[in-house]
N, C-alpha and C positions, 0 to 999 in steps of 0.2 A: 730287547724283548724277544725278537725273532730267534736269535741265537739260543737264548734260554729255552724257548719253546721247542726248538729242534733238539737240543740236548735231552730235554725231558722225554720227547717222543722216542729218541734213540734208546734211552734207558728203559722205557716201557717195552719197546720191541725186544730188547735183550732179555728183559725179565720174562716176557712171554715165551721165549725160546727155552728159558731155564725152568719153566713150570714142570712139575713132576706128576705122574699119575698117582691115584690113591694107593695102588699096590706098591709102587716105588717108595712112597712115603712110609708105608707100613714096614717094608724091609729096612729102610733107613732108620726108622724109629727103633726097631728090634735090635739093630746093630748098636745104636746109641745106648739102649738099655744094658746090653752086654758090656759095653765099654765102661759104663758108670756103675755097674753092679746094682741095677735098679729093677725092682719087680713091683707089680701092682696086685691088689687083693682080689679083684674080680674084673670081668669083661667090661663093665660100665666104667670103672676107674681107668682101665687101659684106654678105652675109647676117648674119654675126656682128656687124658694126658696126651694122646696122639693128636687130638684136635688142637691142644695148646702148642704142641711141637710144630705142627703145620703152620699155624698162625705166626709163630716165632720165626720159622724158616723164611716165610714170605717177608717178614719185617727185615730180617738180616739181609736178604737179597736186595730188597728195595733200597735199604740204606747204602749198601756197598756200591750199588750202581749210581745212585743219585749224588752221593757225597764222597766219591773217590778223590775229588780235588782237595778235601780237608785233610787227607792222610790218616783219618781215623777209620780203622777197620773193625767190623763186628764179626763174630763167629759163634758157633754152638759151644756150649759148655754144660756143666752139670745142672744148670737152671733151665734147660731147654724144654722141659715138660711142665714148667710152672707158668701160670698166668702172671701178668705184670702186677696185678693187685696182690696176689699171693707172695710174689717176690718182695714187694715193698714191705708187706706185713711182717715177713719172717727175717729178711736179711739186713734190715736197719735196726737201730736200737739205741741211738743217742737221744737221751731225754734231757732237755735243758730246762732247769727250774724257771718258774715265772720270775721275771726281773733280772735274770742272770746276765743276759747280754747287755741290758741297760746299765747294770752295775759295772760290768767290765768297761763299757764305753765311757762311763763317767770318770774312770781312772786313766783314760787315755791321755798321753802326752805327745803333742805334735813334734815331729822331727827329733824324737828321743835318741835314735841311733843313726841319724843322718850322716854323721862324721866318721862312723866306724867303717873301716875297710875290711872286706872279706874276700875270699877267693871267688873267681868267676864260676866255679863249679865245685860241688862237694857230693860224695856218694858214700854214705856210711855202710852200705852193703859191701862195697869194694874194700872198705877199711876193715871189714870183719866184725862190725859192731851191730849186726842185725841177724837174728835167728831166722831159720827157714820159714817160708810162708806157712801159716796155719789156717785152719778151717773152722769157723764158728758153727757150721751146720745150721739146722733149723732152730736157732736160738738167737734172740736179739741181744747178744752179748758183745757186740762190736766194741763197746766202751771198755770192756775188760781186756780185749786184745790190744787196743790202742794203749791202755795203761801199762800192760806188761812189756810191750815193745819199747815204750819210753824208759821204763825202769831198767830193762835189759841193756839198752843203749847207754844210759847214765852209768850203770855199774861197769860196763865195758870201758868207758872213758876213764873212770877212776881206778880201775884195777888191771885192765888189759885182758880180762877174762870174760867170755861170753857164756852166760847161763840162761837156759830157757826157763821161764817162770810160769807159775800156775794161774791160768785164767779161771779154772774151776774153783779154786779157793775164793776168788773174788765173787764168782757167781753164787756160791753156797754161803759165804760168810759175811760179805760186805753188805751191811744194811744201813750204811751211812748215807741214806738218800738214794742208794742204788737198788735195783729191783731184779737182779738175776737175768733171766732170759727175757725180761720185759723192759730192759733198757737201763741206762745209767749215765753217769757223768765222770769224766776222767779225773777232774779235780777232787771230787768226792772220794774216788778210789785212792788217789795219792794220799789224802788225809787219813783214810782208813789204814793203809799200809803203815804210815808213820805212827799212828796211835796204837797199832797192834804189834809193834816190834819187828815188822818186816813181812816178807812174803816167801812162800815155799817154792820149791822147784817143780817143774812140769813132771819130772820123773817120780817125785814123791806124791803128787796130787794131780793125776791125769785128767784130761778134759773128757767130759761125757756129753756135752751139748744139751744138758738139761739140769735144772736146779735140784740139788740133793741136800741131805742133812750135812751141816758143817762139821768137819772133823779136825783133829789136831794133826800137825805136821811140823817138820823142822824148818825154821826160817833160814834162808840162805842169803837174802839181800835185804838191806834196810834203807829207809828213806829218812833224810834229815830235813826235809822240806821240799817245796816246789815253787816254781816261778810262773806267774801268768805273763805271757808275752804281750806287749803293747797291742791292743786289738785293732783290727782293720788297718794294719801297717805291714805291707809285704816286705819292706826292707828290714823291719824289726824281726820278722819271721826268718828272713834270710840270715841275719846275724845269729839267731838262735840255732837254726839248723846247721850252721857252720861249726857250732861247738858240740852238738849232740842231736840224736833223733828227737823229734818233737811231736807230742800228741796234738792232733787237729781234728776239727769236725767239719763235715761237708754236707751238701745236699746231694744225696745219691738216688733220689726217687725219679730219675728219668730213664726211660726204657733203654736208651743206648748204653747206660751203665750195666744193665743186666747182661749184655752180650759183648761188652768191650773186649777187644782182642789186642789191638796195638795202635800206636801213634800217639801224638800229643793231643789230649782231649781238649779241643777248642770249640766244641759245639755249645749251643745255648744251654745254660745251666743256671739255676737259681741259687739263692743263699739262705733257704729255710733249712737249717741244720738238722740232719736226722741220722747221721752215720759217723762213728768215730773211727779214725784211721791214723796212720803214722807217717809223718813227713821225714824221709830218710836222706834227702838230697835235693839238689837243684842243678840246672845246667841249661844248655841250649842245643838245638839241632836245626841246621839250615836256617838260622836266624830266628827260630821260634823258641822263646824261653819257656822252661817248664819246671814244675815241682815233681820230684820222684816220690811216689806215695806207696807205702806197703798196705795192702788190704788184708782182710781175714776171710776171704771167700775161696781159699784153696789155690793151688798153683796152676790149675787148668783155666782159671779166669785171668783175663788180661795178659800182660807181659810177664808170664810165669808168676802171677799173683800180685803184680804191681800195676799201677797206672801212672802215666805222666799227665799232669794237669797243666794247662797253659798258665804261665806266670806273668804277672803284671798286666792282667786283663780283667775285665768285668768289675771295674771300680775298686774302691778301698777294701772291700771284703775279699777280693780275689776270686778266681775261678771257683765256682761251686761253694763259695764262702770260706775257702781254706784259711784265710787270714783273720777270720772273725774272732775266734777265741782260743788261740794256741796256748799250750802250757807244757812245762817239762819239769821233771823231778831232779833232786840231788840224791844219788844213791851210791852205796858201797857194799861190797861183800861183807858178810858177817864172819868174823874171825873166831877161831877156837884156840885158846892157850897162846894168844899173840901170833898165831900162824894162820894164814889164809887156808880155809878148808878146801881140799881138792874138790873141784866141781867137774861134772861131766859136760864136756862141750857138745852141744847139740849138732848132730850131723844129718839127721833125717827129719822131715816134716811130720807133724802129728796128723793123724787121720781121725775123722769123725766116725763113731760107731755106726755100723751099717743098719742097726736096729731103728734108727731115726726115720720113721716112715713119713712120706710126703702127705700133707693133709689137703683137704679140698677148700678152696676159697672162691670168691666171686670171679666172674669172667673178666678178662682183661679189657682195658680201655681201647677205644678205636685208634687206629693208626692214622697218620696225617694223610697218606695217599694210598691208593690201591689201583691195580690194573683191572679193567673190565672188558669183556668181549663187546665189540660193536653190536653184535646181534642182540645182546641183552638190552640195548637201548630201545628195542622195539618189542618188548615183552608185554604180557598181559596177565591179569589175575581176575578170577571169578569165584563167587561163593554162593551157595544155595543150600536149602534144606533138602534132605533126601529121606528115603524110606516112607513109612506111613505117617505123614505129618499129622493127620487127624487124630490118631490114637496116641501120639506122643504126649508125655506129661508136660513137656515144655515146648511151647510154640514160640520160636524166635521171630518176633515181628520186625526186628531190626538186625540185619547182618551187614557187616562191612569188612572189606579187606584193604589194607594199605601196605605199601603204595600200590597204585593201580598198575604201574609198570615196574614190577620187581626186577632186581638184579642179584645175581649170585654174589655173595660177599656182604650184602646188606640184609637186615632182618625184614621178614614179611610177617605182619600181624593180622589176625582176623578176630573180630569181635562179634559177640552175640548178646542181645538183650531181649528177654522175654519174661513171661509170667508162669509160675508153677500152677498147674491145674489141680494138684493135690499135694498133701504133705509127703515128704520122704526124708529118711534119716541119713542115708548115705548114698553114694553113687559110684559106679565103676565105669571105666571107659576102655574102649579098644581103638587103637590108632593104626591105620594102614597107610603105607606110602607106595605108590606105583610110579614107575618111570616108563614112558612109552607103552603103557598098558600092562606092564609086567610088575607083579608084586615084588618089591625089593626090601621091604622092612615092615615089621609088625610089632606092636607093643601093647600091653594092657596094664592097668593100674587103677588106683583110687582117684576119683575126680573131686574129692573134698580137699581143698588146699592146693599147693603147688607141686608140680612134678617136673624134674629135669630129665630129658631123654636124649642121651648121646646117640647119634646115628653111626652105623658101622663104618670101619675104615677111615674114621676121622672126618666123615662127610657131614659135618655140622651137628646141630642138635635142635631139639624142639622142646620148648617150655610151655606146659599147660597150666594155666592159672584158673583153677576150678572154683567150685561153689563154696560158700560158707555154710557147711552142714551143721545141724539139720535145717531143711528148708520147709517153710510153711506155705500152705495154699495161698495163691495170690501174690506172694512176695516176688519182687523183681529178681530175676536170675541172670547174673552177668557172667559171661565166659570170655576168656582171652587166650589165644594161642599164638606164640611167637615161633616162627620157623627161621632157622639160620642155616643157609646153604653156603659153604665157602666158595671161593673163586674156582677151586679145582673140581667142584661138583660137575658131573657131566651135563652138557646142554641137553634140552629135551622138554617134553611135556610131563609135568609132575601132577599127580592127583593125590590129594591127602584127604582121607575120610576119617572123621571122628564120630564114633557112636557111643552112647551111654545108656546104661540100665540101672535100675535101683536094685535093692537086695532081693526083690521078688521077681526079678528078670523082666519087669515092665519097662518098655522103652521110654527113656527120658527125651532123647533127641537123636538126630542124625544130621551131620553137617558135612558138605563136600566142597573142597577147594581145588580149583584147577589153576595151575601156574604154567603159562607158556613161556619158556625160557629159550626158545629157538629163533624167534623173530620170523617164523614161517619157513626156515631153511636150516640146514646143518650149520652149527656154529663154526665160524672161521677162526683162525689163529691170529687175526689182526687184533691189535690192542690199542687202546687209548689210555691216557692217565687222567683219572678223575679225582679231584680233591673231595674228601668227605668230612674232614674236621680239621680245625687248627688248634693244637694243644699248647 
């Protein structure tokens, strides 16, 4: 226990030394934007994305320091400006129909392939049976990429030729229980390809990362059926992968997946299937058995677009559920006049159109651990009314700020409850933030409803939860404000003042919050590690 505590302390001290200034983060984020050809529509969006980037950078550093012994490394990629919630919403898309898993399990036969001998390692990428890594973009079409990958591999096995097939055709045209960018199932897609006489090439029907009107194209590969692999049986999956690439589904909604860079992924992982991928091989490294899996998140993610998942771990379903519902098709090239049509062998990966803008989604979930300054442990918070309280339309009889000892990196909330002295239809607010007596930020807006206010340079955000307008005289008026200052925010005395007027410029209220985040002295660079949640 003492050794573990010492290791944790050393990791936190190393992380403390690695912390960057707001300006350094802004420069780093600008370089990231240039690398990934990303731009944002306005300053508020830029600030929000910078805030996400900083939080993600902290998570990556924390993981790599704490979990170096696992061999799993995380790093920045094209998802670095996305919150975890946004990432999960957009980058998964495997939809399993109700009762599907139960139906597959009901057909399971124990020890079906136990006597079948296969090689110790297989890699269909090395054999030339896998097209370059593709990128699904901001579209929940992973099921389509898993489908085409399996069909491409099956056609390669039967013909010796590798043809890149059209995910966009599946997104646009396959309505056999599949839903375009809103998810689908590989078995449904296999059946659709079989029923519709085949599937077109990527060259003929290029990927757009959004659902469009279905159009005609020339079919180049056909399917004569597909086989469901014995579920929750890793040896059966091994036998299947030994003969061709196999469509599999996994649970990818853990944050480490978002920034996976390298290593055999042996971290905690569930089996709630939400992402379709392609098993292209298996092997072992330093005694650690793994599955080699092709993803559809671009070549900058993971090991050039691939991930190695631990094999023969995490029960019958396998790591992240990889052995739960595997399947593979039987495919051949479509011939013309008894001759195999010449196909273009894919040499370059496809790219997602740059026009696919990043959308806004809820803030990310809390991380397991975070470093905090020791000085923060001796902080304080005070709240009071300000201005001419007697003439204000709302007199807050009850004001509260929590926690009473705030810390950077944790939300600070203040609440107000009072009664309106007269009717008002709408309300405006002005927000001012001072640090050490100097005004550092100001914002104005409407106080009816909710307002999200990013602070400059990624230094957190403030959420104002306002009134339900119009307000009637005597009605209870509840106000809540959440202040989020990240770990990298400067130590010091913060003063936050929120004032509000109605449309006639009559004062509704004035509230002043003082946050002492110095502990009475200049914050030191000594750090401890404090658990804040267990996910």
